[in-house]
Backbone as CSV, one residue per row, in Angstrom:
resi,resn,N_x,N_y,N_z,CA_x,CA_y,CA_z,C_x,C_y,C_z
1,MET,-4.235,-24.414,4.902,-3.979,-23.172,4.161,-4.357,-23.368,2.700
2,HIS,-5.205,-22.512,2.166,-5.615,-22.609,0.773,-4.419,-22.351,-0.146
3,SER,-4.501,-22.862,-1.343,-3.391,-22.710,-2.292,-3.128,-21.240,-2.608
4,GLU,-4.209,-20.434,-2.730,-4.028,-19.014,-3.027,-3.314,-18.308,-1.884
5,SER,-3.667,-18.671,-0.644,-3.013,-18.080,0.513,-1.540,-18.447,0.542
6,ARG,-1.245,-19.683,0.208,0.150,-20.134,0.188,0.943,-19.378,-0.868
7,GLU,0.332,-19.152,-2.017,0.996,-18.410,-3.081,1.242,-16.962,-2.667
8,THR,0.263,-16.376,-1.937,0.418,-15.001,-1.462,1.579,-14.888,-0.493
9,LEU,1.663,-15.825,0.443,2.760,-15.822,1.412,4.096,-16.006,0.709
10,THR,4.151,-16.908,-0.258,5.387,-17.146,-1.002,5.836,-15.886,-1.735
11,ALA,4.878,-15.187,-2.354,5.200,-13.942,-3.065,5.720,-12.876,-2.103
12,MET,5.123,-12.812,-0.902,5.581,-11.858,0.107,7.003,-12.154,0.543
13,MET,7.301,-13.412,0.777,8.631,-13.798,1.209,9.669,-13.528,0.119
14,LYS,9.260,-13.724,-1.129,10.154,-13.431,-2.258,10.461,-11.938,-2.300
15,ALA,9.427,-11.104,-2.114,9.619,-9.654,-2.102,10.529,-9.238,-0.956
16,PHE,10.343,-9.891,0.189,11.178,-9.590,1.361,12.644,-9.918,1.069
17,SER,12.888,-11.070,0.470,14.264,-11.503,0.189,14.942,-10.626,-0.856
18,GLU,14.141,-9.953,-1.692,14.705,-9.133,-2.760,14.939,-7.689,-2.343
19,LEU,14.500,-7.327,-1.125,14.734,-5.970,-0.648,16.230,-5.712,-0.578
20,ASP,16.651,-4.587,-1.103,18.073,-4.297,-1.187,18.382,-2.984,-0.470
21,TYR,19.642,-2.710,-0.318,20.082,-1.451,0.267,21.207,-0.896,-0.601
22,VAL,21.527,0.361,-0.394,22.598,0.982,-1.155,23.920,0.690,-0.456
23,ASP,24.803,0.031,-1.157,26.127,-0.257,-0.617,26.964,1.027,-0.683
24,PRO,27.555,1.445,0.439,28.382,2.661,0.417,29.486,2.610,-0.639
25,ALA,29.968,1.394,-0.923,31.025,1.256,-1.928,30.532,1.645,-3.322
26,ASP,29.214,1.607,-3.527,28.651,1.952,-4.831,28.460,3.458,-5.009
27,ILE,28.556,4.201,-3.911,28.354,5.645,-3.988,29.638,6.291,-4.506
28,PRO,29.554,7.054,-5.579,30.769,7.663,-6.146,31.418,8.643,-5.176
29,ASP,32.731,8.724,-5.230,33.476,9.632,-4.359,33.428,11.072,-4.858
30,ILE,32.945,11.259,-6.056,32.803,12.622,-6.582,31.435,13.176,-6.206
31,ASP,31.350,14.497,-6.063,30.084,15.133,-5.724,29.153,15.113,-6.936
32,LEU,27.849,15.066,-6.655,26.850,14.940,-7.715,25.882,16.114,-7.700
33,TYR,25.361,16.435,-8.869,24.273,17.406,-8.970,22.967,16.704,-8.603
34,VAL,21.935,17.490,-8.312,20.692,16.916,-7.792,20.064,15.902,-8.751
35,ASP,20.144,16.162,-10.060,19.598,15.202,-11.041,20.325,13.862,-10.952
36,GLN,21.620,13.916,-10.738,22.400,12.686,-10.607,22.068,11.965,-9.304
37,VAL,21.771,12.744,-8.268,21.405,12.159,-6.973,20.097,11.386,-7.094
38,THR,19.074,12.011,-7.670,17.773,11.343,-7.793,17.872,10.108,-8.685
39,THR,18.680,10.181,-9.739,18.872,9.033,-10.621,19.578,7.897,-9.883
40,PHE,20.581,8.252,-9.094,21.323,7.238,-8.337,20.413,6.518,-7.343
41,ILE,19.675,7.286,-6.532,18.780,6.698,-5.539,17.726,5.833,-6.221
42,ASP,17.174,6.349,-7.308,16.112,5.635,-8.017,16.601,4.294,-8.560
43,SER,17.815,4.270,-9.067,18.331,3.044,-9.672,18.812,2.033,-8.641
44,HIS,19.276,2.518,-7.476,19.834,1.603,-6.477,18.813,1.113,-5.451
45,LEU,17.620,1.680,-5.495,16.573,1.215,-4.587,15.343,0.740,-5.358
46,GLN,15.598,0.147,-6.510,14.519,-0.369,-7.354,13.646,-1.368,-6.605
47,SER,14.258,-2.162,-5.729,13.533,-3.251,-5.078,12.460,-2.774,-4.109
48,VAL,12.534,-1.518,-3.656,11.538,-1.032,-2.695,10.372,-0.324,-3.381
49,LYS,10.457,-0.203,-4.701,9.381,0.465,-5.428,8.134,-0.413,-5.476
50,ARG,7.002,0.211,-5.254,5.741,-0.524,-5.401,5.363,-0.618,-6.871
51,SER,5.666,0.454,-7.603,5.403,0.499,-9.041,6.678,0.974,-9.730
52,PRO,6.978,0.447,-10.920,8.196,0.866,-11.631,8.253,2.362,-11.897
53,ASP,7.089,3.021,-11.961,7.048,4.450,-12.251,7.193,5.325,-11.008
54,ASP,7.238,4.719,-9.834,7.357,5.493,-8.591,8.681,6.251,-8.559
55,LYS,8.625,7.483,-8.038,9.820,8.282,-7.826,10.132,8.282,-6.331
56,LEU,11.294,7.777,-5.972,11.648,7.648,-4.565,12.000,8.993,-3.947
57,LEU,12.761,9.791,-4.681,13.125,11.135,-4.235,13.079,12.070,-5.435
58,THR,12.588,13.266,-5.215,12.530,14.271,-6.270,13.332,15.498,-5.863
59,LYS,13.564,16.382,-6.829,14.270,17.639,-6.536,13.528,18.426,-5.464
60,THR,12.206,18.468,-5.586,11.393,19.223,-4.633,11.556,18.664,-3.222
61,MET,11.521,17.343,-3.098,11.711,16.717,-1.790,13.063,17.103,-1.201
62,ILE,14.105,16.977,-2.002,15.464,17.257,-1.522,15.582,18.719,-1.102
63,ASN,15.010,19.627,-1.888,15.042,21.049,-1.523,14.301,21.304,-0.215
64,ASN,13.183,20.624,-0.025,12.420,20.792,1.217,13.193,20.269,2.425
65,TYR,13.896,19.157,2.252,14.696,18.622,3.356,15.800,19.608,3.748
66,THR,16.368,20.281,2.741,17.414,21.267,3.022,16.817,22.491,3.725
67,LYS,15.661,22.966,3.234,15.008,24.130,3.844,14.600,23.855,5.283
68,ASN,14.227,22.614,5.572,13.807,22.240,6.920,14.975,21.766,7.793
69,HIS,16.201,21.957,7.279,17.421,21.633,8.029,17.508,20.155,8.405
70,VAL,16.915,19.314,7.579,17.049,17.867,7.761,18.275,17.382,6.998
71,LEU,18.534,18.001,5.866,19.676,17.681,5.018,20.610,18.885,4.964
72,PRO,21.895,18.716,5.276,22.835,19.834,5.156,22.842,20.398,3.739
73,SER,23.086,21.685,3.624,23.074,22.343,2.312,24.195,21.811,1.431
74,PRO,23.942,21.719,0.128,24.989,21.254,-0.793,26.057,22.331,-0.974
75,GLU,27.227,21.902,-1.396,28.315,22.833,-1.690,28.303,23.139,-3.181
76,LYS,28.006,24.404,-3.500,27.956,24.827,-4.903,27.037,23.926,-5.722
77,LYS,25.862,23.625,-5.116,24.817,22.825,-5.763,25.221,21.364,-6.001
78,LYS,26.276,20.924,-5.338,26.704,19.537,-5.481,26.574,18.803,-4.148
79,TYR,26.229,17.511,-4.255,25.962,16.689,-3.078,27.050,15.630,-2.910
80,SER,27.558,15.517,-1.682,28.645,14.595,-1.378,28.115,13.200,-1.060
81,LYS,29.050,12.297,-0.789,28.688,10.938,-0.383,27.871,10.959,0.902
82,ASP,28.244,11.841,1.844,27.494,11.950,3.098,26.083,12.473,2.858
83,HIS,25.918,13.343,1.861,24.580,13.809,1.491,23.715,12.629,1.042
84,LEU,24.285,11.777,0.201,23.521,10.636,-0.310,23.141,9.678,0.807
85,LEU,24.069,9.429,1.722,23.768,8.544,2.844,22.677,9.139,3.727
86,THR,22.723,10.451,3.938,21.678,11.117,4.722,20.329,10.990,4.028
87,LEU,20.315,11.164,2.723,19.067,11.037,1.967,18.503,9.623,2.035
88,ILE,19.372,8.636,2.085,18.901,7.242,2.224,18.220,7.058,3.569
89,PHE,18.830,7.594,4.628,18.194,7.542,5.948,16.839,8.250,5.920
90,ILE,16.816,9.433,5.311,15.575,10.210,5.248,14.502,9.439,4.498
91,TYR,14.904,8.799,3.391,13.924,8.049,2.605,13.231,6.986,3.449
92,TYR,13.990,6.246,4.227,13.394,5.188,5.046,12.563,5.764,6.191
93,PHE,13.038,6.826,6.805,12.319,7.401,7.945,11.019,8.097,7.538
94,LYS,11.005,8.700,6.347,9.873,9.559,5.981,8.561,8.800,5.809
95,SER,8.638,7.477,5.690,7.406,6.706,5.515,6.603,6.589,6.808
96,PHE,7.256,6.868,7.959,6.518,6.739,9.223,6.836,7.811,10.253
97,LEU,7.756,8.741,9.925,8.085,9.809,10.862,7.866,11.172,10.212
98,SER,7.553,12.155,11.033,7.386,13.521,10.543,8.751,14.146,10.260
99,ILE,8.747,15.235,9.489,9.989,15.955,9.204,10.644,16.409,10.510
100,LYS,9.832,16.868,11.450,10.361,17.334,12.736,11.069,16.203,13.477
101,ASP,10.471,15.010,13.481,11.085,13.872,14.158,12.364,13.430,13.448
102,ILE,12.355,13.468,12.126,13.555,13.096,11.378,14.685,14.076,11.681
103,GLN,14.324,15.355,11.763,15.311,16.376,12.103,15.887,16.131,13.499
104,SER,15.021,15.813,14.444,15.475,15.535,15.813,16.375,14.308,15.865
105,LEU,16.057,13.325,15.030,16.798,12.070,15.031,18.146,12.204,14.332
106,LEU,18.146,12.846,13.156,19.366,12.931,12.359,20.259,14.106,12.745
107,GLY,19.664,15.162,13.298,20.425,16.372,13.614,21.710,16.122,14.388
108,PRO,21.645,15.444,15.532,22.869,15.202,16.310,23.903,14.376,15.550
109,ILE,23.427,13.479,14.668,24.350,12.636,13.898,25.054,13.457,12.824
110,THR,24.277,14.234,12.064,24.895,15.046,11.010,25.773,16.142,11.594
111,ASP,25.380,16.711,12.735,26.187,17.767,13.363,27.575,17.264,13.724
112,LYS,27.657,16.026,14.167,28.930,15.492,14.662,29.732,14.747,13.612
113,TYR,29.062,14.067,12.685,29.783,13.158,11.792,29.740,13.539,10.313
114,PHE,28.823,14.420,9.925,28.669,14.747,8.504,29.875,15.556,8.012
115,GLY,30.546,15.011,6.995,31.636,15.740,6.350,32.816,16.052,7.252
116,THR,33.031,15.249,8.290,34.133,15.493,9.219,35.202,14.416,9.083
117,ASP,36.328,14.653,9.749,37.416,13.676,9.766,37.401,12.873,11.058
118,SER,36.215,12.693,11.612,36.081,11.955,12.868,36.540,10.513,12.690
119,ASP,36.928,9.881,13.800,37.333,8.474,13.762,36.197,7.586,13.260
120,VAL,34.967,8.036,13.504,33.778,7.334,13.001,33.186,8.172,11.872
121,SER,33.234,7.661,10.661,32.708,8.403,9.517,31.219,8.131,9.331
122,PHE,30.600,8.929,8.508,29.185,8.736,8.200,28.979,7.381,7.525
123,SER,29.942,7.003,6.675,29.869,5.693,6.021,29.978,4.561,7.032
124,ASP,30.822,4.750,8.050,30.972,3.733,9.099,29.647,3.497,9.823
125,ILE,28.955,4.589,10.114,27.664,4.489,10.805,26.672,3.717,9.943
126,TYR,26.614,4.069,8.670,25.688,3.406,7.753,26.006,1.918,7.634
127,LYS,27.290,1.583,7.472,27.693,0.176,7.338,27.348,-0.619,8.589
128,GLU,27.567,-0.024,9.755,27.266,-0.705,11.015,25.781,-1.033,11.119
129,LEU,24.941,-0.084,10.717,23.502,-0.286,10.797,23.020,-1.324,9.793
130,VAL,23.589,-1.306,8.598,23.223,-2.300,7.585,23.583,-3.701,8.061
131,THR,24.767,-3.847,8.653,25.189,-5.144,9.184,24.237,-5.623,10.264
132,MET,23.863,-4.730,11.166,22.943,-5.069,12.247,21.593,-5.507,11.692
133,GLU,21.086,-4.757,10.712,19.768,-5.067,10.162,19.774,-6.390,9.390
134,ASN,20.886,-6.687,8.753,20.982,-7.969,8.045,20.935,-9.145,9.006
135,THR,21.490,-8.965,10.201,21.518,-10.066,11.174,20.135,-10.383,11.734
136,ILE,19.230,-9.401,11.721,17.900,-9.645,12.283,16.843,-9.908,11.212
137,SER,17.255,-9.912,9.950,16.276,-10.089,8.873,15.580,-11.449,8.941
138,LYS,16.326,-12.493,9.344,15.728,-13.827,9.438,14.658,-13.883,10.524
139,SER,14.915,-13.237,11.654,13.928,-13.235,12.731,12.691,-12.434,12.335
140,LEU,12.890,-11.377,11.546,11.744,-10.608,11.046,10.899,-11.470,10.113
141,LEU,11.585,-12.214,9.280,10.891,-13.107,8.340,10.068,-14.149,9.097
142,LYS,10.659,-14.736,10.122,9.949,-15.731,10.931,8.732,-15.125,11.614
143,ASP,8.878,-13.876,12.074,7.769,-13.203,12.750,6.600,-12.976,11.796
144,ILE,6.917,-12.596,10.551,5.865,-12.377,9.550,5.138,-13.682,9.244
145,VAL,5.906,-14.746,9.069,5.298,-16.054,8.796,4.441,-16.491,9.980
146,ASN,4.920,-16.264,11.190,4.159,-16.627,12.389,2.836,-15.878,12.463
147,LYS,2.884,-14.589,12.178,1.655,-13.786,12.176,0.683,-14.301,11.119
148,TYR,1.224,-14.640,9.962,0.381,-15.156,8.888,-0.298,-16.451,9.319
149,ASN,0.471,-17.353,9.926,-0.078,-18.642,10.360,-1.131,-18.467,11.454
150,ILE,-0.920,-17.492,12.329,-1.901,-17.224,13.389,-3.229,-16.788,12.788
151,THR,-3.164,-15.918,11.785,-4.411,-15.400,11.186,-5.137,-16.471,10.386
152,ARG,-4.433,-17.510,9.936,-5.101,-18.586,9.207,-6.015,-19.413,10.123
153,LYS,-5.869,-19.226,11.430,-6.695,-19.960,12.386,-7.860,-19.120,12.911
154,THR,-7.954,-17.879,12.437,-9.029,-16.999,12.901,-10.304,-17.209,12.081
155,PHE,-11.413,-16.699,12.603,-12.720,-16.727,11.941,-13.126,-18.146,11.530
156,ALA,-12.845,-19.103,12.406,-13.182,-20.505,12.125,-14.693,-20.714,12.026
157,ASP,-15.481,-19.840,12.687,-16.932,-19.991,12.680,-17.609,-19.217,11.554
158,ALA,-16.823,-18.464,10.790,-17.402,-17.704,9.677,-17.724,-18.639,8.523
159,PRO,-18.641,-18.245,7.638,-18.932,-19.078,6.460,-17.645,-19.360,5.687
160,GLU,-17.524,-20.561,5.193,-16.284,-20.976,4.536,-15.875,-20.051,3.400
161,GLU,-16.859,-19.538,2.661,-16.533,-18.673,1.520,-16.006,-17.302,1.960
162,ASP,-16.216,-16.958,3.255,-15.760,-15.656,3.763,-14.458,-15.749,4.552
163,GLN,-14.076,-16.948,4.896,-12.941,-17.113,5.816,-11.637,-16.524,5.278
164,GLU,-11.324,-16.807,4.045,-10.023,-16.376,3.516,-9.906,-14.852,3.484
165,SER,-10.959,-14.160,3.032,-10.893,-12.699,2.974,-10.802,-12.093,4.377
166,LEU,-11.507,-12.693,5.339,-11.424,-12.213,6.712,-10.042,-12.485,7.307
167,GLN,-9.470,-13.611,6.984,-8.141,-13.946,7.468,-7.079,-13.033,6.847
168,ASP,-7.260,-12.704,5.577,-6.348,-11.760,4.931,-6.427,-10.393,5.620
169,PHE,-7.642,-9.970,5.934,-7.833,-8.694,6.620,-7.175,-8.739,8.001
170,ALA,-7.310,-9.865,8.686,-6.699,-10.030,10.007,-5.179,-9.946,9.922
171,PHE,-4.607,-10.520,8.870,-3.155,-10.490,8.684,-2.660,-9.054,8.495
172,ILE,-3.363,-8.303,7.645,-2.994,-6.904,7.432,-3.128,-6.112,8.732
173,CYS,-4.179,-6.404,9.494,-4.377,-5.716,10.777,-3.253,-6.034,11.753
174,MET,-2.791,-7.273,11.777,-1.692,-7.645,12.671,-0.412,-6.912,12.298
175,LEU,-0.106,-6.858,11.010,1.080,-6.146,10.559,0.936,-4.647,10.830
176,SER,-0.257,-4.122,10.621,-0.505,-2.692,10.849,-0.364,-2.335,12.318
177,PHE,-0.855,-3.202,13.197,-0.735,-2.963,14.634,0.732,-2.941,15.043
178,ASP,1.519,-3.831,14.456,2.948,-3.879,14.730,3.614,-2.563,14.323
179,VAL,3.279,-2.068,13.134,3.824,-0.800,12.646,3.383,0.346,13.547
180,TYR,2.094,0.357,13.903,1.528,1.422,14.733,2.234,1.511,16.088
181,VAL,2.372,0.370,16.753,3.002,0.351,18.077,4.455,0.792,17.987
182,LYS,5.172,0.301,16.987,6.584,0.658,16.859,6.755,2.142,16.531
183,ARG,5.839,2.688,15.723,5.924,4.124,15.423,5.708,4.959,16.686
184,ILE,4.728,4.568,17.502,4.475,5.270,18.758,5.697,5.199,19.668
185,LEU,6.316,4.026,19.751,7.491,3.856,20.604,8.683,4.666,20.079
186,ILE,8.833,4.719,18.760,9.905,5.521,18.167,9.706,6.992,18.499
187,GLU,8.479,7.479,18.340,8.187,8.882,18.651,8.458,9.186,20.116
188,LYS,8.049,8.280,20.990,8.282,8.480,22.423,9.772,8.484,22.732
189,TYR,10.508,7.584,22.086,11.953,7.516,22.318,12.632,8.800,21.860
190,ILE,12.191,9.327,20.715,12.741,10.592,20.228,12.438,11.716,21.214
191,ASP,11.203,11.760,21.710,10.814,12.796,22.673,11.674,12.743,23.932
192,LEU,12.056,11.539,24.325,12.797,11.381,25.585,14.307,11.554,25.429
193,THR,14.813,11.342,24.217,16.267,11.314,24.059,16.856,12.389,23.165
194,ALA,16.091,12.901,22.186,16.648,13.886,21.254,17.017,15.162,22.004
195,PRO,18.234,15.685,21.820,18.695,16.862,22.558,17.799,18.082,22.425
196,ASN,17.315,18.374,21.202,16.505,19.571,21.024,15.102,19.404,21.583
197,GLN,14.684,18.145,21.811,13.379,17.919,22.413,13.423,18.141,23.916
198,LYS,14.584,17.843,24.531,14.695,17.919,25.973,14.546,19.350,26.485
199,THR,14.917,20.319,25.638,14.873,21.706,26.079,13.544,22.376,25.784
200,GLU,12.731,21.749,24.922,11.452,22.349,24.568,10.485,22.281,25.736
201,GLY,9.764,23.354,25.942,8.721,23.355,26.958,9.217,23.656,28.347
202,LYS,10.535,23.805,28.491,11.058,24.128,29.813,10.860,25.609,30.110
203,GLU,10.447,25.892,31.303,10.230,27.273,31.686,11.585,27.933,31.930
204,LYS,11.666,29.200,31.568,12.891,29.945,31.784,13.049,30.229,33.271
205,GLU,14.286,30.224,33.715,14.526,30.524,35.129,14.242,31.993,35.375
206,PRO,13.599,32.301,36.469,13.290,33.692,36.774,14.560,34.504,36.976
207,LYS,14.521,35.736,36.532,15.678,36.610,36.684,15.858,36.963,38.163
208,LYS,17.089,36.983,38.592,17.391,37.320,39.982,17.484,38.825,40.151
């Protein structure tokens, strides 16, 4: 492995280790106006920004999510803790799912648990998922390193000066294929399990 390749992998692993999430305990119990919501999300998800100037969520985005019934409407223009948690879910999903799929995925959850006194709160759901994802982070890291090491063995017959760039391209392709396959499987799973999807396309029973 060339020194530059090793440095690239090290930088990637450092970025992976620095990825953070919003702790529910950090979300204020008081309702927030939209400007406060965007500021909160922006400050607590700094680690996922590609550029310091990137805006993770804007007023326009939040309004569109509400209009498309992905995000429950605010009460008197104020957003609750459950609103913020929903927006965090939306932020992560929107990078690879359509608004329609996000609505299908989140709809049953928000309908049952958003702003209710259920035994399982919206915060409980979020905490459970964060705990689960933390437990598999090491295996994800190992998988990325494994993919990287596999690509370092490719294009052995290419000219030496071209090998590293071709291997880098192969690594990106491997990661992209992983994302592509998982997105397809997620979409298929939503089609098969989401309640509002199951009723779409069904023919009406003929009148007797």
